[in-house]
MIDODO-535419 format. One record per residue (C-alpha): residue number from 0; y, x, z. Coordinates in Angstrom, 2 decimals. Last residue first. Layout:
# residues N
   n      c2      c1      c3
 NUM       Y       X       Z
...
END
This chain:
# residues 266
   n      c2      c1      c3
 265    7.82   -6.68   26.77
 264   10.02   -3.91   25.44
 263   13.06   -6.13   25.33
 262   13.70   -6.59   21.61
 261   16.39   -8.97   20.35
 260   15.71   -9.70   16.70
 259   18.48   -9.91   14.08
 258   18.46  -13.20   12.21
 257   16.81  -14.41    9.01
 256   14.93  -17.27   10.74
 255   11.60  -15.96    9.42
 254   12.46  -12.44   10.51
 253   13.80  -13.55   13.89
 252   10.70  -15.57   14.71
 251    8.38  -12.76   13.65
 250   10.31  -10.14   15.63
 249   10.46  -12.36   18.70
 248    6.70  -12.85   18.58
 247    6.31   -9.07   18.27
 246    8.69   -8.51   21.18
 245    6.72  -10.92   23.35
 244    3.81   -8.52   22.99
 243    0.30   -9.23   21.71
 242    0.75   -7.24   18.51
 241    2.32   -4.23   20.20
 240   -0.03   -3.65   23.15
 239   -3.11   -4.60   21.14
 238   -2.32   -2.09   18.39
 237   -1.65    0.72   20.87
 236   -4.83    0.02   22.81
 235   -6.87    0.11   19.60
 234   -5.75    3.65   18.80
 233   -8.98    5.63   18.98
 232   -9.20    9.05   17.36
 231  -10.96   10.13   14.17
 230   -7.87   10.14   11.96
 229   -8.07   13.85   11.09
 228  -11.67   13.37   10.00
 227  -10.56   10.60    7.66
 226   -8.01   12.86    5.99
 225  -10.58   15.56    5.24
 224  -13.07   12.97    4.04
 223  -10.49   11.43    1.71
 222   -9.66   14.86    0.27
 221  -13.32   15.46   -0.52
 220  -13.70   11.98   -2.01
 219  -10.73   12.42   -4.35
 218  -11.83   15.88   -5.46
 217  -15.42   14.77   -6.04
 216  -14.34   11.71   -8.07
 215  -11.93   13.70  -10.23
 214  -14.42   16.46  -10.94
 213  -17.16   13.92  -11.62
 212  -14.98   11.97  -14.07
 211  -14.05   15.00  -16.20
 210  -10.68   14.23  -17.79
 209   -9.80   11.52  -20.30
 208   -8.86    9.05  -17.58
 207   -6.36   11.58  -16.23
 206   -4.33   11.56  -19.44
 205   -4.64    7.82  -20.06
 204   -3.67    7.06  -16.47
 203   -0.66    9.35  -16.74
 202    0.54    7.61  -19.88
 201   -0.09    4.19  -18.36
 200    1.86    5.19  -15.25
 199    4.78    6.17  -17.48
 198    4.81    2.72  -19.04
 197    4.53    1.09  -15.62
 196    7.33    3.23  -14.18
 195    9.87    2.16  -16.82
 194   13.12    3.82  -15.78
 193   11.04    6.72  -14.53
 192   11.03    8.88  -11.40
 191    8.05   11.18  -10.89
 190    5.57   12.36   -8.29
 189    6.74   10.10   -5.51
 188    6.61   11.00   -1.82
 187    6.93   14.63   -2.84
 186    9.89   15.41   -0.59
 185   12.40   15.85   -3.43
 184   11.16   12.83   -5.39
 183   11.46   10.43   -2.47
 182   14.82   11.98   -1.59
 181   16.14   11.28   -5.08
 180   14.78    7.74   -5.15
 179   15.55    6.26   -1.75
 178   13.63    6.42    1.52
 177   14.13    3.42    3.81
 176   15.20    3.71    7.43
 175   13.30    2.47   10.46
 174   14.76    5.36   12.51
 173   11.52    5.79   14.47
 172    9.30    5.13   11.44
 171   11.24    7.39    9.06
 170   11.52   10.23   11.58
 169    7.93   10.32   12.81
 168    6.56   10.35    9.28
 167    9.06   13.09    8.41
 166    7.94   15.29   11.28
 165    4.23   14.61   10.84
 164    3.97   15.54    7.17
 163    4.72   13.32    4.18
 162    1.41   12.56    2.45
 161   -1.18   13.67    5.01
 160    1.09   12.43    7.80
 159    1.36    9.09    6.04
 158   -2.39    8.68    5.71
 157   -2.93    9.76    9.31
 156   -0.41    7.18   10.51
 155   -2.27    4.57    8.50
 154   -5.59    5.47   10.10
 153   -4.07    5.56   13.58
 152   -2.90    2.00   12.99
 151    0.75    1.28   12.38
 150    2.86   -0.60   14.92
 149    4.42   -4.00   15.63
 148    8.05   -4.63   16.55
 147    8.70   -7.00   13.67
 146   12.06   -5.99   12.20
 145   13.90   -2.96   13.60
 144   10.92   -0.79   14.56
 143    8.94   -2.29   11.67
 142   11.07   -0.66    8.97
 141    8.06    1.01    7.30
 140    9.38    2.74    4.23
 139   10.20    2.98    0.56
 138   13.28    1.72   -1.31
 137   12.93    2.51   -5.03
 136   15.94    1.79   -7.23
 135   15.48    4.81   -9.52
 134   12.08    3.52  -10.71
 133    8.97    5.01   -9.18
 132    5.80    6.80  -10.23
 131    3.25    7.40   -7.47
 130    0.04    9.40   -7.86
 129   -3.34    9.41   -6.12
 128   -2.82    6.00   -4.54
 127   -3.25    5.53   -0.80
 126    0.48    5.92   -0.10
 125    1.21    3.09   -2.52
 124   -1.05    0.77   -0.54
 123    0.64    1.73    2.75
 122    4.07    1.18    1.21
 121    3.00   -2.30    0.11
 120    1.66   -3.03    3.58
 119    5.02   -2.19    5.08
 118    7.57   -1.47    2.38
 117    7.90   -0.79   -1.33
 116   11.12   -2.47   -2.40
 115   12.40   -1.66   -5.87
 114   10.00   -0.79   -8.67
 113    6.84    1.20   -8.12
 112    4.02    2.09  -10.51
 111    1.24    3.22   -8.14
 110   -1.35    5.35   -9.93
 109   -5.07    5.56   -9.16
 108   -7.47    8.08  -10.67
 107  -11.15    7.04  -10.67
 106  -13.66    7.26   -7.79
 105  -12.19    4.29   -5.87
 104  -12.80    5.28   -2.25
 103   -9.11    5.36   -1.35
 102   -8.65    1.78   -2.54
 101  -11.58    0.57   -0.47
 100  -10.22    2.45    2.55
  99   -6.88    0.70    2.12
  98   -8.56   -2.70    2.15
  97  -10.88   -1.86    5.06
  96   -8.05   -0.28    7.06
  95   -5.93   -3.40    6.52
  94   -8.77   -5.71    7.53
  93   -9.38   -3.64   10.66
  92   -5.65   -3.91   11.41
  91   -5.83   -7.69   11.18
  90   -9.05   -7.89   13.22
  89   -7.46   -5.76   15.95
  88   -4.55   -8.17   16.28
  87   -6.82  -11.21   16.11
  86   -9.03   -9.90   18.92
  85   -6.09   -8.83   21.07
  84   -4.52  -12.26   21.24
  83   -3.56  -14.99   18.83
  82   -2.48  -14.18   15.29
  81   -1.87  -17.50   13.52
  80    1.84  -16.93   12.91
  79    1.13  -13.54   11.39
  78    0.54  -15.05    7.95
  77    4.18  -16.20    7.91
  76    5.16  -12.54    7.71
  75    3.73  -12.14    4.21
  74    2.42   -8.59    4.47
  73    4.60   -5.83    3.07
  72    7.39   -5.99    0.50
  71    5.29   -5.22   -2.54
  70    6.30   -3.32   -5.67
  69    9.65   -5.05   -5.52
  68   12.72   -6.28   -7.37
  67   11.83   -5.79  -11.05
  66    9.32   -8.55  -11.63
  65    5.62   -8.43  -10.80
  64    4.38   -5.56   -8.67
  63    2.29   -2.54   -9.64
  62   -1.10   -0.88   -9.22
  61   -2.63    1.21  -12.00
  60   -6.35    2.13  -12.12
  59   -8.13    4.74  -14.22
  58  -11.45    5.27  -16.01
  57  -12.66    1.68  -15.94
  56  -16.12    0.11  -15.99
  55  -16.39   -2.84  -13.61
  54  -19.70   -3.26  -11.78
  53  -19.49    0.48  -11.39
  52  -20.03    0.34   -7.59
  51  -16.64    1.98   -7.04
  50  -14.96   -0.27   -9.60
  49  -16.45   -3.42   -8.06
  48  -15.47   -2.14   -4.62
  47  -11.88   -1.72   -5.78
  46  -11.96   -5.27   -7.12
  45  -13.14   -6.63   -3.78
  44  -10.50   -4.68   -1.86
  43   -7.73   -6.00   -4.11
  42   -9.03   -9.56   -3.77
  41   -9.11   -9.21    0.01
  40   -5.53   -7.98    0.18
  39   -4.36  -10.76   -2.12
  38   -6.18  -13.37   -0.04
  37   -4.59  -12.01    3.13
  36   -1.21  -12.62    1.54
  35    1.00   -9.79    0.32
  34    4.75  -10.05   -0.13
  33    5.46   -9.72   -3.86
  32    9.23   -9.84   -3.35
  31    8.72  -13.46   -2.21
  30   10.01  -14.94   -5.49
  29    8.13  -12.14   -7.28
  28    4.72  -13.24   -5.97
  27    2.45  -11.47   -8.44
  26    0.92   -8.25   -7.14
  25   -0.34   -6.72  -10.39
  24   -3.55   -4.72  -10.74
  23   -3.73   -2.77  -13.99
  22   -7.10   -1.55  -15.24
  21   -7.40    1.33  -17.70
  20  -10.24    2.23  -20.06
  19  -11.25   -1.40  -20.63
  18  -11.89   -1.00  -24.35
  17  -10.08   -4.23  -25.14
  16   -8.46   -2.80  -28.26
  15   -4.94   -3.84  -27.35
  14   -3.58   -0.30  -27.32
  13   -1.50   -0.79  -24.18
  12   -3.60    1.20  -21.79
  11   -3.56   -1.97  -19.75
  10   -6.75   -3.43  -21.14
   9   -8.57   -4.53  -18.00
   8   -5.73   -6.68  -16.66
   7   -6.11   -7.78  -13.05
   6   -3.78  -10.35  -11.50
   5   -3.20  -10.90   -7.80
   4   -1.26  -14.03   -6.86
   3   -3.92  -16.56   -7.83
   2   -6.56  -14.68   -5.85
   1  -10.03  -13.59   -6.89
   0  -13.21  -12.47   -5.09
END
C-alpha cells in the first residue's frame, strides 16, 4: 500500500550505492505540519509488515518529517469529522494500535529523527521507535486535554509508561504541556540532540545495522512482549466515552476554527 504523502527511500545511508541497508520513511505534508492521514498510517503499517516478512530487505529504519517545522503533528483533525458513534471510535483506536504494533514488530532497529512538533499520533509513533534523535526545537506531547478532549488507548498509555514512567506520563497528559529539548534529553525521552537529526540517525542506523540481526530482533521482541503484557486490560469504555462526547465534537470544531474550546464534561 502506498500514499502520496508518505515517501520511502531505500538508500538513506547516504552512500548512493543502492544497497538498501537503511530505509527512511518521510511524512510529507509540511504545509500541515505533517499531520497524518489514515492513508499515511496504513502505508506505514504496510511497509513495516513488508520489512517484518522480509519482502523488503533493510537492516535499519529511520522515520522523519518533511521540512523543519514538525516530525508529525498528530492525526489530521479533519479526518475525525466522519467518526460516528462507538463503533467508529473503537475502529480508529484499533487502527492506531495496529499501526503502532506493526512498527514495534519490525525486527530491525528503528530511529525517529525529530524536528519541531512531535505531538499526538506523531508522538506515539516516535515513542514506538527504538531510538529518538531530536533537534533543539523539539516540542513533544499529547495536548489532547486542552485541544480535542479525546483520550489515549490503554496500549498507548502502556507505551508511554514504559518510556517515561507513570508519574511523568500522568503529568504531561493532565497538564497538556509539551516537553522541550533539554528536558526531553534529561528524562530519556530522546537519546540525543542534534542540529541535523536525520544525519545523526543515519549514523546510528549504520552502526546498529552492522550488528547481529538475531540479537537485535530477539531483544526488540522480548521488550515488546513485556510491554504488551502490561497493557492487557480493557479500555474500550474509556475510548467510547471520550470519542462520542459533546466535548470531543466541540474540540474538533474549535481546533478547525482556530478558537479555544469550551469543555463541559458531557
